[in-house]
C-alpha atoms as a printed R data frame, in Angstrom:
   type eleno elety resid chain resno      x      y      z
1  ATOM     1    CA   UNK     A     1 63.453 36.839 70.123
2  ATOM     2    CA   UNK     A     2 65.531 34.071 71.897
3  ATOM     3    CA   UNK     A     3 65.201 32.494 68.642
4  ATOM     4    CA   UNK     A     4 66.146 35.430 66.639
5  ATOM     5    CA   UNK     A     5 70.107 35.738 69.027
6  ATOM     6    CA   UNK     A     6 69.960 31.726 69.078
7  ATOM     7    CA   UNK     A     7 70.285 32.272 64.995
8  ATOM     8    CA   UNK     A     8 72.641 35.061 64.869
9  ATOM     9    CA   UNK     A     9 75.551 33.679 68.046
10 ATOM    10    CA   UNK     A    10 74.689 30.983 64.944
11 ATOM    11    CA   UNK     A    11 75.867 32.777 61.796
12 ATOM    12    CA   UNK     A    12 78.146 35.288 64.105
13 ATOM    13    CA   UNK     A    13 80.251 31.981 65.088
14 ATOM    14    CA   UNK     A    14 80.204 30.846 61.821
15 ATOM    15    CA   UNK     A    15 81.247 33.825 60.017
16 ATOM    16    CA   UNK     A    16 84.306 35.137 62.937
17 ATOM    17    CA   UNK     A    17 86.389 33.335 61.486
18 ATOM    18    CA   UNK     A    18 86.826 34.859 58.164
19 ATOM    19    CA   UNK     A    19 88.218 38.317 60.152
20 ATOM    20    CA   UNK     A    20 85.717 40.396 58.273
21 ATOM    21    CA   UNK     A    21 84.393 43.280 60.132
22 ATOM    22    CA   UNK     A    22 80.444 43.259 60.908
23 ATOM    23    CA   UNK     A    23 79.164 46.001 59.274
24 ATOM    24    CA   UNK     A    24 76.120 48.459 61.345
25 ATOM    25    CA   UNK     A    25 74.048 50.299 58.321
26 ATOM    26    CA   UNK     A    26 73.062 53.504 57.669
27 ATOM    27    CA   UNK     A    27 71.230 53.360 54.518
28 ATOM    28    CA   UNK     A    28 68.066 52.872 54.710
29 ATOM    29    CA   UNK     A    29 68.118 55.865 57.023
30 ATOM    30    CA   UNK     A    30 69.288 58.310 54.265
31 ATOM    31    CA   UNK     A    31 66.460 56.445 52.363
32 ATOM    32    CA   UNK     A    32 63.805 57.182 54.867
33 ATOM    33    CA   UNK     A    33 62.789 54.026 55.909
34 ATOM    34    CA   UNK     A    34 63.921 53.420 58.554
35 ATOM    35    CA   UNK     A    35 65.177 55.832 62.223
36 ATOM    36    CA   UNK     A    36 67.492 54.290 63.422
37 ATOM    37    CA   UNK     A    37 71.139 51.468 61.810
38 ATOM    38    CA   UNK     A    38 71.528 47.867 61.693
39 ATOM    39    CA   UNK     A    39 71.267 44.776 62.880
40 ATOM    40    CA   UNK     A    40 69.946 45.775 65.931
41 ATOM    41    CA   UNK     A    41 71.982 46.912 69.716
42 ATOM    42    CA   UNK     A    42 71.088 42.937 70.646
43 ATOM    43    CA   UNK     A    43 72.897 41.249 67.619
44 ATOM    44    CA   UNK     A    44 74.870 43.803 68.378
45 ATOM    45    CA   UNK     A    45 76.391 43.320 72.040
46 ATOM    46    CA   UNK     A    46 76.318 39.596 70.615
47 ATOM    47    CA   UNK     A    47 78.965 40.239 68.344
48 ATOM    48    CA   UNK     A    48 80.771 41.556 70.884
49 ATOM    49    CA   UNK     A    49 80.646 39.548 73.238
50 ATOM    50    CA   UNK     A    50 81.500 37.404 70.749
51 ATOM    51    CA   UNK     A    51 85.041 39.252 69.672
52 ATOM    52    CA   UNK     A    52 83.698 40.397 66.796
53 ATOM    53    CA   UNK     A    53 85.055 43.547 65.058
54 ATOM    54    CA   UNK     A    54 82.647 46.021 63.822
55 ATOM    55    CA   UNK     A    55 82.605 48.758 60.657
56 ATOM    56    CA   UNK     A    56 79.951 51.045 59.506
57 ATOM    57    CA   UNK     A    57 78.505 52.350 56.683
58 ATOM    58    CA   UNK     A    58 76.149 54.630 54.291
59 ATOM    59    CA   UNK     A    59 75.391 51.998 52.187
60 ATOM    60    CA   UNK     A    60 74.836 55.309 49.941
61 ATOM    61    CA   UNK     A    61 74.616 55.496 46.590
62 ATOM    62    CA   UNK     A    62 74.649 58.987 46.500
63 ATOM    63    CA   UNK     A    63 77.379 62.404 47.610
64 ATOM    64    CA   UNK     A    64 74.720 63.782 49.654
65 ATOM    65    CA   UNK     A    65 73.885 60.626 51.749
66 ATOM    66    CA   UNK     A    66 78.091 59.813 51.994
67 ATOM    67    CA   UNK     A    67 77.210 60.337 55.938
68 ATOM    68    CA   UNK     A    68 73.745 60.313 56.320
69 ATOM    69    CA   UNK     A    69 73.281 58.158 60.282
70 ATOM    70    CA   UNK     A    70 77.212 58.064 60.877
71 ATOM    71    CA   UNK     A    71 76.582 59.437 64.640
72 ATOM    72    CA   UNK     A    72 73.926 56.861 65.354
73 ATOM    73    CA   UNK     A    73 76.211 53.879 64.492
74 ATOM    74    CA   UNK     A    74 79.021 55.664 66.099
75 ATOM    75    CA   UNK     A    75 76.551 55.982 69.627
76 ATOM    76    CA   UNK     A    76 75.133 52.648 68.740
77 ATOM    77    CA   UNK     A    77 78.303 50.568 68.633
78 ATOM    78    CA   UNK     A    78 79.427 52.793 71.883
79 ATOM    79    CA   UNK     A    79 76.118 52.641 73.670
80 ATOM    80    CA   UNK     A    80 77.354 48.357 72.584
81 ATOM    81    CA   UNK     A    81 80.773 48.387 74.014
82 ATOM    82    CA   UNK     A    82 82.840 48.597 70.852
83 ATOM    83    CA   UNK     A    83 85.995 50.751 71.725
84 ATOM    84    CA   UNK     A    84 87.022 51.202 68.737
85 ATOM    85    CA   UNK     A    85 85.583 50.104 64.590
86 ATOM    86    CA   UNK     A    86 87.670 48.917 62.056
87 ATOM    87    CA   UNK     A    87 88.382 51.267 59.152
88 ATOM    88    CA   UNK     A    88 89.093 50.559 55.166
89 ATOM    89    CA   UNK     A    89 92.599 51.751 53.745
90 ATOM    90    CA   UNK     A    90 94.311 50.950 50.882
91 ATOM    91    CA   UNK     A    91 95.859 47.987 52.318
92 ATOM    92    CA   UNK     A    92 92.706 46.347 53.962
93 ATOM    93    CA   UNK     A    93 91.158 46.687 57.298
94 ATOM    94    CA   UNK     A    94 92.924 48.883 60.527
95 ATOM    95    CA   UNK     A    95 91.460 49.012 64.062
96 ATOM    96    CA   UNK     A    96 90.983 52.902 64.724
97 ATOM    97    CA   UNK     A    97 89.553 53.878 67.837
98 ATOM    98    CA   UNK     A    98 85.772 55.893 68.239
């Protein structure tokens, strides 16, 4: 586990300067492959502690599951200490509180 978190921290540090939010993905839930969003709580805590921002998505390809698992994604983000998420508009990302 420690090696995974070390690798995650290195990846987060490399990606932070790009200013792109990290995605909490629920797509595997809608396809019956997982019961929880990813990345893991441990990795999300690394992202938050490093100053990263998050967004969430179902990575959906069907209208009937477009919001699948969003409640779980929000709960996970809050559990990890996030107070807001990044929302995409036609003008780019902006921050919105949960």
